[in-house]
MARDRENVO-202651 format. One record per atom (N, C-alpha, C): x, y, z; atom name; residue in one letter; residue number from 0. Coordinates in steps of 0.02 Angstrom, whole numbers, plus 50000, padded with zeros to 5 digits. Layout:
% MARDRENVO-202651
atom u: X | v: Y | w: Z | atom: CA | rest: a | nr: NUM
...
//
This chain:
% MARDRENVO-202651
atom u: 55756 | v: 54021 | w: 50172 | atom: N | rest: m | nr: 0
atom u: 55808 | v: 54053 | w: 50181 | atom: CA | rest: m | nr: 0
atom u: 55831 | v: 53992 | w: 50223 | atom: C | rest: m | nr: 0
atom u: 55902 | v: 53934 | w: 50204 | atom: N | rest: p | nr: 1
atom u: 55915 | v: 53866 | w: 50231 | atom: CA | rest: p | nr: 1
atom u: 55951 | v: 53917 | w: 50319 | atom: C | rest: p | nr: 1
atom u: 55990 | v: 53964 | w: 50314 | atom: N | rest: a | nr: 2
atom u: 56015 | v: 54000 | w: 50364 | atom: CA | rest: a | nr: 2
atom u: 55992 | v: 54003 | w: 50417 | atom: C | rest: a | nr: 2
atom u: 55931 | v: 54026 | w: 50395 | atom: N | rest: v | nr: 3
atom u: 55864 | v: 54033 | w: 50475 | atom: CA | rest: v | nr: 3
atom u: 55840 | v: 53974 | w: 50495 | atom: C | rest: v | nr: 3
atom u: 55831 | v: 53917 | w: 50441 | atom: N | rest: q | nr: 4
atom u: 55800 | v: 53872 | w: 50461 | atom: CA | rest: q | nr: 4
atom u: 55853 | v: 53828 | w: 50500 | atom: C | rest: q | nr: 4
atom u: 55906 | v: 53842 | w: 50492 | atom: N | rest: s | nr: 5
atom u: 55990 | v: 53811 | w: 50523 | atom: CA | rest: s | nr: 5
atom u: 55986 | v: 53838 | w: 50597 | atom: C | rest: s | nr: 5
atom u: 55990 | v: 53900 | w: 50599 | atom: N | rest: l | nr: 6
atom u: 55995 | v: 53932 | w: 50658 | atom: CA | rest: l | nr: 6
atom u: 55908 | v: 53894 | w: 50701 | atom: C | rest: l | nr: 6
atom u: 55880 | v: 53914 | w: 50671 | atom: N | rest: a | nr: 7
atom u: 55821 | v: 53898 | w: 50718 | atom: CA | rest: a | nr: 7
atom u: 55831 | v: 53824 | w: 50748 | atom: C | rest: a | nr: 7
atom u: 55851 | v: 53782 | w: 50730 | atom: N | rest: r | nr: 8
atom u: 55867 | v: 53712 | w: 50736 | atom: CA | rest: r | nr: 8
atom u: 55923 | v: 53710 | w: 50791 | atom: C | rest: r | nr: 8
atom u: 55957 | v: 53730 | w: 50773 | atom: N | rest: t | nr: 9
atom u: 56024 | v: 53757 | w: 50817 | atom: CA | rest: t | nr: 9
atom u: 55984 | v: 53777 | w: 50898 | atom: C | rest: t | nr: 9
atom u: 55952 | v: 53822 | w: 50903 | atom: N | rest: v | nr: 10
atom u: 55910 | v: 53849 | w: 50953 | atom: CA | rest: v | nr: 10
atom u: 55887 | v: 53778 | w: 50989 | atom: C | rest: v | nr: 10
atom u: 55844 | v: 53765 | w: 50953 | atom: N | rest: v | nr: 11
atom u: 55801 | v: 53711 | w: 50984 | atom: CA | rest: v | nr: 11
atom u: 55846 | v: 53663 | w: 51029 | atom: C | rest: v | nr: 11
atom u: 55904 | v: 53621 | w: 50968 | atom: N | rest: l | nr: 12
atom u: 55955 | v: 53571 | w: 51002 | atom: CA | rest: l | nr: 12
atom u: 55982 | v: 53621 | w: 51067 | atom: C | rest: l | nr: 12
atom u: 55999 | v: 53668 | w: 51062 | atom: N | rest: d | nr: 13
atom u: 56040 | v: 53702 | w: 51127 | atom: CA | rest: d | nr: 13
atom u: 55973 | v: 53709 | w: 51178 | atom: C | rest: d | nr: 13
atom u: 55906 | v: 53730 | w: 51174 | atom: N | rest: r | nr: 14
atom u: 55878 | v: 53717 | w: 51239 | atom: CA | rest: r | nr: 14
atom u: 55851 | v: 53656 | w: 51266 | atom: C | rest: r | nr: 14
atom u: 55851 | v: 53611 | w: 51226 | atom: N | rest: r | nr: 15
atom u: 55853 | v: 53530 | w: 51235 | atom: CA | rest: r | nr: 15
atom u: 55932 | v: 53520 | w: 51285 | atom: C | rest: r | nr: 15
atom u: 55988 | v: 53549 | w: 51245 | atom: N | rest: h | nr: 16
atom u: 56030 | v: 53532 | w: 51288 | atom: CA | rest: h | nr: 16
atom u: 56038 | v: 53538 | w: 51333 | atom: C | rest: h | nr: 16
atom u: 56017 | v: 53614 | w: 51356 | atom: N | rest: l | nr: 17
atom u: 56023 | v: 53654 | w: 51428 | atom: CA | rest: l | nr: 17
atom u: 55964 | v: 53616 | w: 51469 | atom: C | rest: l | nr: 17
atom u: 55907 | v: 53597 | w: 51456 | atom: N | rest: s | nr: 18
atom u: 55871 | v: 53548 | w: 51471 | atom: CA | rest: s | nr: 18
atom u: 55888 | v: 53484 | w: 51501 | atom: C | rest: s | nr: 18
atom u: 55930 | v: 53441 | w: 51457 | atom: N | rest: a | nr: 19
atom u: 55953 | v: 53385 | w: 51496 | atom: CA | rest: a | nr: 19
atom u: 56036 | v: 53406 | w: 51538 | atom: C | rest: a | nr: 19
atom u: 56042 | v: 53447 | w: 51528 | atom: N | rest: e | nr: 20
atom u: 56115 | v: 53480 | w: 51586 | atom: CA | rest: e | nr: 20
atom u: 56075 | v: 53487 | w: 51647 | atom: C | rest: e | nr: 20
atom u: 56019 | v: 53526 | w: 51643 | atom: N | rest: a | nr: 21
atom u: 55977 | v: 53527 | w: 51704 | atom: CA | rest: a | nr: 21
atom u: 55964 | v: 53465 | w: 51741 | atom: C | rest: a | nr: 21
atom u: 55947 | v: 53416 | w: 51713 | atom: N | rest: v | nr: 22
atom u: 55933 | v: 53361 | w: 51727 | atom: CA | rest: v | nr: 22
atom u: 55969 | v: 53320 | w: 51758 | atom: C | rest: v | nr: 22
atom u: 56053 | v: 53334 | w: 51717 | atom: N | rest: k | nr: 23
atom u: 56106 | v: 53301 | w: 51749 | atom: CA | rest: k | nr: 23
atom u: 56104 | v: 53322 | w: 51829 | atom: C | rest: k | nr: 23
atom u: 56108 | v: 53417 | w: 51822 | atom: N | rest: t | nr: 24
atom u: 56121 | v: 53431 | w: 51883 | atom: CA | rest: t | nr: 24
atom u: 56096 | v: 53407 | w: 51938 | atom: C | rest: t | nr: 24
atom u: 56031 | v: 53408 | w: 51917 | atom: N | rest: a | nr: 25
atom u: 55988 | v: 53372 | w: 51968 | atom: CA | rest: a | nr: 25
atom u: 55976 | v: 53298 | w: 52011 | atom: C | rest: a | nr: 25
atom u: 56019 | v: 53260 | w: 51942 | atom: N | rest: m | nr: 26
atom u: 56038 | v: 53187 | w: 51950 | atom: CA | rest: m | nr: 26
atom u: 56097 | v: 53186 | w: 51992 | atom: C | rest: m | nr: 26
atom u: 56156 | v: 53246 | w: 51986 | atom: N | rest: r | nr: 27
atom u: 56222 | v: 53244 | w: 51998 | atom: CA | rest: r | nr: 27
atom u: 56182 | v: 53236 | w: 52089 | atom: C | rest: r | nr: 27
atom u: 56153 | v: 53302 | w: 52095 | atom: N | rest: c | nr: 28
atom u: 56128 | v: 53314 | w: 52179 | atom: CA | rest: c | nr: 28
atom u: 56088 | v: 53278 | w: 52214 | atom: C | rest: c | nr: 28
atom u: 56072 | v: 53206 | w: 52176 | atom: N | rest: g | nr: 29
atom u: 56030 | v: 53132 | w: 52198 | atom: CA | rest: g | nr: 29
atom u: 55980 | v: 53136 | w: 52186 | atom: C | rest: g | nr: 29
atom u: 55939 | v: 53162 | w: 52134 | atom: N | rest: a | nr: 30
atom u: 55865 | v: 53149 | w: 52106 | atom: CA | rest: a | nr: 30
atom u: 55877 | v: 53096 | w: 52083 | atom: C | rest: a | nr: 30
atom u: 55833 | v: 53057 | w: 52056 | atom: N | rest: a | nr: 31
atom u: 55841 | v: 52997 | w: 52020 | atom: CA | rest: a | nr: 31
atom u: 55784 | v: 53009 | w: 51962 | atom: C | rest: a | nr: 31
atom u: 55813 | v: 52979 | w: 51888 | atom: N | rest: l | nr: 32
atom u: 55753 | v: 53001 | w: 51836 | atom: CA | rest: l | nr: 32
atom u: 55713 | v: 52910 | w: 51837 | atom: C | rest: l | nr: 32
atom u: 55624 | v: 52937 | w: 51825 | atom: N | rest: h | nr: 33
atom u: 55604 | v: 52892 | w: 51818 | atom: CA | rest: h | nr: 33
atom u: 55562 | v: 52894 | w: 51752 | atom: C | rest: h | nr: 33
atom u: 55546 | v: 52846 | w: 51721 | atom: N | rest: l | nr: 34
atom u: 55496 | v: 52834 | w: 51667 | atom: CA | rest: l | nr: 34
atom u: 55455 | v: 52783 | w: 51685 | atom: C | rest: l | nr: 34
atom u: 55380 | v: 52832 | w: 51668 | atom: N | rest: h | nr: 35
atom u: 55324 | v: 52785 | w: 51652 | atom: CA | rest: h | nr: 35
atom u: 55286 | v: 52791 | w: 51604 | atom: C | rest: h | nr: 35
atom u: 55228 | v: 52755 | w: 51605 | atom: N | rest: f | nr: 36
atom u: 55192 | v: 52762 | w: 51545 | atom: CA | rest: f | nr: 36
atom u: 55113 | v: 52780 | w: 51537 | atom: C | rest: f | nr: 36
atom u: 55080 | v: 52821 | w: 51511 | atom: N | rest: d | nr: 37
atom u: 55032 | v: 52827 | w: 51518 | atom: CA | rest: d | nr: 37
atom u: 54975 | v: 52817 | w: 51438 | atom: C | rest: d | nr: 37
atom u: 54948 | v: 52850 | w: 51426 | atom: N | rest: r | nr: 38
atom u: 54888 | v: 52838 | w: 51369 | atom: CA | rest: r | nr: 38
atom u: 54927 | v: 52867 | w: 51332 | atom: C | rest: r | nr: 38
atom u: 54978 | v: 52933 | w: 51337 | atom: N | rest: t | nr: 39
atom u: 54992 | v: 52963 | w: 51273 | atom: CA | rest: t | nr: 39
atom u: 55070 | v: 52920 | w: 51265 | atom: C | rest: t | nr: 39
atom u: 55081 | v: 52875 | w: 51304 | atom: N | rest: g | nr: 40
atom u: 55173 | v: 52885 | w: 51274 | atom: CA | rest: g | nr: 40
atom u: 55208 | v: 52877 | w: 51347 | atom: C | rest: g | nr: 40
atom u: 55284 | v: 52897 | w: 51330 | atom: N | rest: p | nr: 41
atom u: 55313 | v: 52902 | w: 51378 | atom: CA | rest: p | nr: 41
atom u: 55309 | v: 52947 | w: 51407 | atom: C | rest: p | nr: 41
atom u: 55320 | v: 52941 | w: 51499 | atom: N | rest: v | nr: 42
atom u: 55324 | v: 53003 | w: 51554 | atom: CA | rest: v | nr: 42
atom u: 55381 | v: 53006 | w: 51588 | atom: C | rest: v | nr: 42
atom u: 55408 | v: 53054 | w: 51576 | atom: N | rest: w | nr: 43
atom u: 55500 | v: 53065 | w: 51609 | atom: CA | rest: w | nr: 43
atom u: 55483 | v: 53102 | w: 51661 | atom: C | rest: w | nr: 43
atom u: 55500 | v: 53095 | w: 51743 | atom: N | rest: m | nr: 44
atom u: 55510 | v: 53145 | w: 51798 | atom: CA | rest: m | nr: 44
atom u: 55551 | v: 53130 | w: 51823 | atom: C | rest: m | nr: 44
atom u: 55585 | v: 53174 | w: 51863 | atom: N | rest: l | nr: 45
atom u: 55630 | v: 53166 | w: 51903 | atom: CA | rest: l | nr: 45
atom u: 55612 | v: 53144 | w: 51993 | atom: C | rest: l | nr: 45
atom u: 55642 | v: 53110 | w: 52027 | atom: N | rest: s | nr: 46
atom u: 55610 | v: 53119 | w: 52104 | atom: CA | rest: s | nr: 46
atom u: 55575 | v: 53169 | w: 52131 | atom: C | rest: s | nr: 46
atom u: 55608 | v: 53223 | w: 52107 | atom: N | rest: d | nr: 47
atom u: 55573 | v: 53287 | w: 52171 | atom: CA | rest: d | nr: 47
atom u: 55519 | v: 53329 | w: 52121 | atom: C | rest: d | nr: 47
atom u: 55490 | v: 53259 | w: 52069 | atom: N | rest: g | nr: 48
atom u: 55423 | v: 53296 | w: 52033 | atom: CA | rest: g | nr: 48
atom u: 55412 | v: 53325 | w: 51974 | atom: C | rest: g | nr: 48
atom u: 55498 | v: 53355 | w: 51948 | atom: N | rest: r | nr: 49
atom u: 55478 | v: 53393 | w: 51909 | atom: CA | rest: r | nr: 49
atom u: 55480 | v: 53338 | w: 51823 | atom: C | rest: r | nr: 49
atom u: 55453 | v: 53369 | w: 51786 | atom: N | rest: r | nr: 50
atom u: 55441 | v: 53316 | w: 51728 | atom: CA | rest: r | nr: 50
atom u: 55493 | v: 53345 | w: 51659 | atom: C | rest: r | nr: 50
atom u: 55504 | v: 53284 | w: 51640 | atom: N | rest: v | nr: 51
atom u: 55574 | v: 53306 | w: 51586 | atom: CA | rest: v | nr: 51
atom u: 55550 | v: 53258 | w: 51516 | atom: C | rest: v | nr: 51
atom u: 55554 | v: 53318 | w: 51475 | atom: N | rest: s | nr: 52
atom u: 55542 | v: 53301 | w: 51404 | atom: CA | rest: s | nr: 52
atom u: 55580 | v: 53238 | w: 51365 | atom: C | rest: s | nr: 52
atom u: 55553 | v: 53212 | w: 51331 | atom: N | rest: d | nr: 53
atom u: 55573 | v: 53148 | w: 51304 | atom: CA | rest: d | nr: 53
atom u: 55658 | v: 53151 | w: 51291 | atom: C | rest: d | nr: 53
atom u: 55644 | v: 53216 | w: 51232 | atom: N | rest: e | nr: 54
atom u: 55714 | v: 53241 | w: 51216 | atom: CA | rest: e | nr: 54
atom u: 55767 | v: 53239 | w: 51247 | atom: C | rest: e | nr: 54
atom u: 55735 | v: 53280 | w: 51294 | atom: N | rest: a | nr: 55
atom u: 55805 | v: 53300 | w: 51358 | atom: CA | rest: a | nr: 55
atom u: 55817 | v: 53224 | w: 51375 | atom: C | rest: a | nr: 55
atom u: 55764 | v: 53176 | w: 51409 | atom: N | rest: a | nr: 56
atom u: 55782 | v: 53122 | w: 51433 | atom: CA | rest: a | nr: 56
atom u: 55818 | v: 53087 | w: 51396 | atom: C | rest: a | nr: 56
atom u: 55823 | v: 53093 | w: 51322 | atom: N | rest: k | nr: 57
atom u: 55875 | v: 53033 | w: 51275 | atom: CA | rest: k | nr: 57
atom u: 55929 | v: 53063 | w: 51297 | atom: C | rest: k | nr: 57
atom u: 55949 | v: 53126 | w: 51293 | atom: N | rest: f | nr: 58
atom u: 56001 | v: 53173 | w: 51288 | atom: CA | rest: f | nr: 58
atom u: 56049 | v: 53141 | w: 51349 | atom: C | rest: f | nr: 58
atom u: 56015 | v: 53130 | w: 51407 | atom: N | rest: v | nr: 59
atom u: 56002 | v: 53110 | w: 51479 | atom: CA | rest: v | nr: 59
atom u: 56058 | v: 53051 | w: 51462 | atom: C | rest: v | nr: 59
atom u: 56011 | v: 52995 | w: 51447 | atom: N | rest: l | nr: 60
atom u: 56016 | v: 52907 | w: 51447 | atom: CA | rest: l | nr: 60
atom u: 56081 | v: 52920 | w: 51397 | atom: C | rest: l | nr: 60
atom u: 56082 | v: 52949 | w: 51372 | atom: N | rest: a | nr: 61
atom u: 56169 | v: 52938 | w: 51323 | atom: CA | rest: a | nr: 61
atom u: 56216 | v: 52959 | w: 51359 | atom: C | rest: a | nr: 61
atom u: 56223 | v: 52978 | w: 51416 | atom: N | rest: s | nr: 62
atom u: 56285 | v: 53010 | w: 51458 | atom: CA | rest: s | nr: 62
atom u: 56295 | v: 52931 | w: 51492 | atom: C | rest: s | nr: 62
atom u: 56381 | v: 52929 | w: 51497 | atom: N | rest: v | nr: 63
atom u: 56417 | v: 52875 | w: 51526 | atom: CA | rest: v | nr: 63
atom u: 56402 | v: 52867 | w: 51608 | atom: C | rest: v | nr: 63
atom u: 56369 | v: 52936 | w: 51640 | atom: N | rest: n | nr: 64
atom u: 56386 | v: 52943 | w: 51708 | atom: CA | rest: n | nr: 64
atom u: 56311 | v: 52919 | w: 51721 | atom: C | rest: n | nr: 64
atom u: 56254 | v: 52915 | w: 51684 | atom: N | rest: v | nr: 65
atom u: 56197 | v: 52893 | w: 51694 | atom: CA | rest: v | nr: 65
atom u: 56188 | v: 52807 | w: 51690 | atom: C | rest: v | nr: 65
atom u: 56159 | v: 52788 | w: 51734 | atom: N | rest: v | nr: 66
atom u: 56145 | v: 52709 | w: 51730 | atom: CA | rest: v | nr: 66
atom u: 56064 | v: 52687 | w: 51748 | atom: C | rest: v | nr: 66
atom u: 56048 | v: 52615 | w: 51727 | atom: N | rest: s | nr: 67
atom u: 55990 | v: 52603 | w: 51752 | atom: CA | rest: s | nr: 67
atom u: 55991 | v: 52579 | w: 51801 | atom: C | rest: s | nr: 67
atom u: 55948 | v: 52578 | w: 51868 | atom: N | rest: v | nr: 68
atom u: 55944 | v: 52541 | w: 51932 | atom: CA | rest: v | nr: 68
atom u: 55884 | v: 52501 | w: 51923 | atom: C | rest: v | nr: 68
atom u: 55875 | v: 52453 | w: 51947 | atom: N | rest: g | nr: 69
atom u: 55827 | v: 52407 | w: 51958 | atom: CA | rest: g | nr: 69
atom u: 55826 | v: 52354 | w: 51916 | atom: C | rest: g | nr: 69
atom u: 55759 | v: 52318 | w: 51894 | atom: N | rest: e | nr: 70
atom u: 55776 | v: 52275 | w: 51846 | atom: CA | rest: e | nr: 70
atom u: 55702 | v: 52309 | w: 51799 | atom: C | rest: e | nr: 70
atom u: 55716 | v: 52262 | w: 51739 | atom: N | rest: d | nr: 71
atom u: 55667 | v: 52286 | w: 51680 | atom: CA | rest: d | nr: 71
atom u: 55606 | v: 52240 | w: 51704 | atom: C | rest: d | nr: 71
atom u: 55543 | v: 52258 | w: 51691 | atom: N | rest: l | nr: 72
atom u: 55483 | v: 52235 | w: 51695 | atom: CA | rest: l | nr: 72
atom u: 55478 | v: 52168 | w: 51655 | atom: C | rest: l | nr: 72
atom u: 55495 | v: 52197 | w: 51597 | atom: N | rest: f | nr: 73
atom u: 55496 | v: 52132 | w: 51540 | atom: CA | rest: f | nr: 73
atom u: 55548 | v: 52149 | w: 51494 | atom: C | rest: f | nr: 73
atom u: 55586 | v: 52081 | w: 51457 | atom: N | rest: c | nr: 74
atom u: 55625 | v: 52051 | w: 51450 | atom: CA | rest: c | nr: 74
atom u: 55655 | v: 52096 | w: 51390 | atom: C | rest: c | nr: 74
atom u: 55694 | v: 52134 | w: 51397 | atom: N | rest: g | nr: 75
atom u: 55741 | v: 52196 | w: 51343 | atom: CA | rest: g | nr: 75
atom u: 55699 | v: 52262 | w: 51335 | atom: C | rest: g | nr: 75
atom u: 55634 | v: 52266 | w: 51383 | atom: N | rest: a | nr: 76
atom u: 55617 | v: 52328 | w: 51411 | atom: CA | rest: a | nr: 76
atom u: 55666 | v: 52377 | w: 51441 | atom: C | rest: a | nr: 76
atom u: 55646 | v: 52430 | w: 51426 | atom: N | rest: t | nr: 77
atom u: 55685 | v: 52489 | w: 51453 | atom: CA | rest: t | nr: 77
atom u: 55689 | v: 52482 | w: 51528 | atom: C | rest: t | nr: 77
atom u: 55753 | v: 52507 | w: 51565 | atom: N | rest: s | nr: 78
atom u: 55712 | v: 52514 | w: 51634 | atom: CA | rest: s | nr: 78
atom u: 55676 | v: 52586 | w: 51650 | atom: C | rest: s | nr: 78
atom u: 55665 | v: 52592 | w: 51731 | atom: N | rest: q | nr: 79
atom u: 55619 | v: 52638 | w: 51739 | atom: CA | rest: q | nr: 79
atom u: 55628 | v: 52698 | w: 51786 | atom: C | rest: q | nr: 79
atom u: 55722 | v: 52666 | w: 51800 | atom: N | rest: t | nr: 80
atom u: 55728 | v: 52708 | w: 51846 | atom: CA | rest: t | nr: 80
atom u: 55814 | v: 52728 | w: 51854 | atom: C | rest: t | nr: 80
atom u: 55836 | v: 52788 | w: 51838 | atom: N | rest: f | nr: 81
atom u: 55904 | v: 52778 | w: 51815 | atom: CA | rest: f | nr: 81
atom u: 55940 | v: 52865 | w: 51849 | atom: C | rest: f | nr: 81
atom u: 56005 | v: 52844 | w: 51896 | atom: N | rest: r | nr: 82
atom u: 56053 | v: 52867 | w: 51931 | atom: CA | rest: r | nr: 82
atom u: 56107 | v: 52870 | w: 51896 | atom: C | rest: r | nr: 82
atom u: 56136 | v: 52944 | w: 51925 | atom: N | rest: y | nr: 83
atom u: 56193 | v: 52989 | w: 51910 | atom: CA | rest: y | nr: 83
atom u: 56248 | v: 52935 | w: 51952 | atom: C | rest: y | nr: 83
atom u: 56281 | v: 52925 | w: 51931 | atom: N | rest: v | nr: 84
atom u: 56348 | v: 52885 | w: 51965 | atom: CA | rest: v | nr: 84
atom u: 56423 | v: 52931 | w: 51924 | atom: C | rest: v | nr: 84
atom u: 56456 | v: 52933 | w: 51975 | atom: N | rest: d | nr: 85
atom u: 56537 | v: 52950 | w: 51966 | atom: CA | rest: d | nr: 85
atom u: 56574 | v: 52894 | w: 51947 | atom: C | rest: d | nr: 85
//
């Protein structure tokens, strides 16, 4: 049933969006978003210790109010710290 599949996909996107909005809200209140890598891949965390899904982090990074701070470890690599700016 295409309608059911479409609805399920919409619910997943909505859940990710809410998660991203919660992250941006925390960042507006002063939390930073940090990236590090372990053996399973990228790990995103807020400075208050809460983990952030990779999907939510991608939504957050797409915001014009979220900027990278600090330097990249390697040329062309993703920054590892991000902050919210007005």
